[in-house]
N, C-alpha and C positions, 0 to 999 in steps of 0.2 A: 421557639429557638431554631427549628427547620425554617420557619418563614422568615425570620430576620436573616439567616444565613444567605438564604437563596435572595433576599432582596439585595442585600450588601453583594452580593456576586454579580446580579444583574447591574447595580451602578457603577461596579468596578469596570463591566463590560462595557458599558455606554461611555464611561468616563476615558477608557483606553481607544474606543472608535472614534470619540470626539477629539483625542488628541492627534491620532493618526490624520484624521480627516483635515483638522485645522491646521496641519503642518503644511498641506498642499495647498497652494493658490488656486484661488476660485476660478482664474481664466488662465489655466496652466496650458504650456506650449505642448504641442504634440510631442509624442516619444520620438527620439531620433529613428530614423530609417536607414541611415547608413552604417558602414561597418566593414571590417576586412572584407576582401572579395572571397567568395567560394569557403566562407569559415562560419561555422553555427558555433556560438559560444553557450554552453549550458551550465547553470550551477545546480548541483546537487548536494543534499545534506549528507549523503552518506555514499561512498564510493565502494566498490567492490574489490577487496584486497585480502588476500592475494587473487589473483584472476584465475580462479578456479569456478569452473559454472555452478557445482554443486554447493558453493557457499553463497550463491546468490538467494536472499531470503526477502528482503526489504525492496519496496517498489524500486526505489533509486538503484540498488544492487541488479534487479532484473533489467533494468532499462540497459545497465553496463553489458551484462551476459548475453542480451538479444543482439546487442551491437557486434559484438566480438567472437560469438561462438555461433556454428549452425547445429540446429536440432534437427533429428530424423523427420519429424514433421512441424508444422506451424499454424497458427491460427490467424483468421484475418479479423478486419475489425468488427465484423458481424459474429464473431466467434466461430465459423466454420473452420474445419481442419483443411488444410492445403498441403501439398507436399512440400518437402524440404530436402534433407538428404536423401530421403525415400520417396520413391515417386509412385509406388502403388502398395497397398496393402489389404489384405484378407484373411478371414478366421476360417481356419479348417479345423473342424472339431474342436480338440482342447489347445491348438497351436495358432498363433499369428504368425503369418510369413508375410515379409516385406521385403520388395526389391529396393537395394539402396547402394548409394555411392559409400566406401568407406565401411561396410557393413560389419567387418572385424573390428574396427575402432570403436563404431558403435555398442557391439556386443560387449567389448571391454569394459567401456563406460557404463553402462547399464548394470553391470555386475558390480563394478567398484562404487558406484552412487547407491547400491542397494535397491534401485527402482524396479528392477528385474533381475534376480539374481541366478536364474536358470538361462538367461539369453545367450545364444551362441550364433555363429555364422556358417553358412554352408555356401561356398562358391558364388558369393555375392548376395545370398539371400540372408536376411534377418530372421531367426526365428525366437518365438518367445512363447515357452510352454505354458499358456495360460487362457482363461476363456473369459477374462474380465471384458466387459464391453467397453469400457473406458481406455482400453489400450492407446487407440489413437492418439487421444487427448494426452494422456501421460506422457505420450513420445513428445509432446510439444514444450514439455518444461526444461529450463534451462540446465538442469542436472543431468538430462538425458544426452546434452551436446558434447561428443567428444572435445576434448580440448586440444589436440593436436592436427584438428582439421580446419582450415581456413573459414573464417565466419563472413558474414555481410560486409563488414569494415575490416581494413587491414590495420592493424596495431602500428602506430608511428613510435610513441612512447608512453611510458606509465611510471606512476608512481602512487603514493597513499593519497595524495592529495591533487594531481592531475594526470588526466589520460586523453591522448590523442590519438584519433584513428581518420582513416581516409576511405573514399569509395568514389571512384569515377572523377577524380578531381575537387571533390567536396571533403573538407576536413570538418570533423565534429569534437572540438575541446571542450571535456567534461572537467570541472572544477570542484573541488569539495569545498562549500562556503556555508556560513552560517547565513540563515534566511534573511536578517536584517542587513548584513553586509551585503548579501546578493541583490537586495532590492535597492540598496544604494547604488550599485553598479548598473542595474538594469535601469533606473532612472535616467542615468548618464549616458546612456545608450552604449555601456561596454560590455553588457551580457545580451543575448538574445532570448533566453529562457532563464526564469528563477521562480524559487517555490514563494509563496504567499506565507508571511510570518504567522505563527499562531496566533489567533485571535483576530485576523486583519481581513477577513474575508467581506464582513459588511463595510469596513472603513474603505476598502478598495474599491468597492462598487459605488461608493460615493465620491472617490477621487477622480475629477474630471480627467488627469492625465493617465492614469493607471486603468481606470474601468473599462476602455475598449480593449485592453491587452488582456483582462482577466479570463482565463478559462477553468471551469469548475466540473469536475468529472466524478460522478460517484462510482467507486471503485467495487470489485467483488472483493471485499475485504471487511473485516470485524474487529473491533475493539472487544476484547473479553478478557474477564478475570480466570485464570487458572489456579484451583486450589490443590494445594498438597492433598493426597488420598488419605492422609491420617486425619484431615477435617471430618468431623461426623457428617453423615450426607443430611441430616435433618437441620444442622446448622447451615451448611452450604445452600439449601433451599430457602432459609430464611434470609440470608445474603442475596440471593437471586431475586426474590419477591420484594425485597425492600431497597434494591439499586436505585439510586436517583438517575434514571436513563433522561428524565426530562432537563435537568440542570445540564447533564452532560451534553445532551445535544445542542442545548442552545450554546455551549462555551466552547466545546471542542468542533464537532462539524460545522456548527453554527446555522443549524436547520437545514444545511445542504444535503443532509442525509438522516434517515430515521433512526429512532432507537431500534434497538434488535433484542428480542425475547427468546428467539431460536434460530438455529441455521437451515432451517427449511423454509422461510418466508421472509423476503426481503421488503415485504410492506409495511406500513403503518402500523404497529400493533395495537391492539384495543384498550382505549384509555379506561373503559367501565371494568374491563376484566382486570388491568392492573391495578386500579384503586380497591376491587374486592382483595385482591392478593396480597396488598400492602396491610389493608385492615387485618385480614386473619394473620398475616405474618406477625404483625405488632403484638397480637394476642399470644402468640406462641413464645415470644421473645423472653417473659420471666421464667419458663420451664425450661430453658435451654442450658446446656452446659456451661459452665462460667469459664469460657476459653478466651483467651485474648489471641487473636489473629494478626500476625504481623504481615505487612504488605511490603514487597520490594519496591524501593524508592521509583523505578521505570528507567527504562533502558534509553530513553531519548526525553527531550523536555516536553514534547504532547502527551507521551504516556506518563511522565512525572506530574504533569499538570492534573490530567485525568484520574490519576491515583489519588492525589489530595482532595480532589472534589468528590469522591466516591468515599473515601474514608471519613471525610468530615460528615457527611449525611449519616452513614453507618454509627459514628460516635454519638451523633444526636438522638438516635434513637435507642441508646444504650447497649450497643452491641461492642464486646470488646476489639474493635479494629484501631490499628495504627500504623504508621508508616515506619517501616524498619524490621525486617524479618524475612523468612523465607517460607511463610505458612501461605502465601498466595501471591499472584504476579499479575498486572494487567499488562497484555500483550496484544500486539496487532498480527491478526492471522490474516495472511493474504493467500488467495486462491492460486494455485500453481497452473490451472487452466481454467477456460471460461465456463464451467459449470459448477452449481450449488454443492455437488456430490465432493468438489475438491476442498470444500470446508467442513462437510460434515465429517472427513476423516479425522478432523482433530477432536470429534467428540466426547460421548460420554466416558471415554477411557482416562481422559485428562481431566475429569471434573470441572468442566468448562462453563462460565455463566458469560453469554454474550451480553454486550452492553450497548454498542451502537454500531452502525454501518459507518463506512469511513468514504469522506469526501476528499478527493485531491484538488487542490486550489495552485495554479500557476500562474505566471505571467509570461504571455508570449509576443515577441517583438513584432510590430507591424510590417517588418522587413521579410519575415519569413512567409511563405504560402505552403499551404499542404500539411501543415503540423495537425496531426490528430493524435489522440489518446485513447486507447482502447481501455475495457473496464479491468484489466489487468494493471494498468498504468504504463504500459509499454508504448513507446512513440517510434515509429519507422524514419528515422531520419534519411532513410535512402529516399523516400518519397516528397521531401521538402525542398523547396526551390526558394530562390529569392526575388523580393521585390526588387525594382531599379531604385538607386538611390536619389533618384529625382521625385520619386512618388512621394505625396505628403497628404496627411489626413488629419 
């Protein structure tokens, strides 16, 4: 049953790729390089709304937050901490001391967001009574940004579906669009950046028009199942050992990121150890409590699709998994700063089962120069420039 299901999924994936690639002409014209002067047009599947930095959770929401709000510290593309609103920082005993602009506003935001409840300011110095070593990294999180302080870009207009911001004469227009609609507009030269629809990474690589514009980046984020604490531990362990991570890797990140078996190692897991764990778990299934586990449908199309994949495999093994309920949920956990420790904070207390690391695939117009995405999914649009409209490729 399991083999037939996997084969059927593979056929569907190949068919989808074939349909996507066959719709593109074999000798497609290059993508347009023209567009409105000094305007970067970006499609996102999810906009931050309301515009409050502590609400930024997803990759797209974090992109918006980092454009509009200034954090006490920031990280560069290599993941190193750099000055932001704060220009220097040091730890003295059990207190961190930072020299900052708007120190009082930062302290208020850190208390409001719950990031550092004991934060306070004294004569322009921010003080944090904690000896945690990752304090500088935590101060790069969007929720550490005081909302009343001007950010890298000046807000021009905002709504649930469109945000426009400006910096040094360059405007960025962020539009909330469904990925397939964004793809249509990108092909027509009406967008400069668009997400690749679910399941279309391999098809895009074969598309002669889109392939040069494809950017794929493995993010410091993981898709994981969080079980309700009421689910018995031994039942959770069996779900962990029997999770169909191979199918998930093939059909969700499309082999652009490996399966995940823990939050301490970003490498490819051991296939032999996974096979042994699967065999032993199968033997334990008959002795498990007869309990149906209802999985939430998924908060977005990718997670909904992934939930259906996992539940189908667990049902094939005789586990009482089904879609619909609140016993478990597949979620995407994104690191708030570029260290694995940012993900391990989600760990044991939430009864978490990692499934796969996350790959972000985007289409970027050839009219843009200097477009770079870091492993948190952030793009520094202040560093983006334009190619001349006469340039072709």
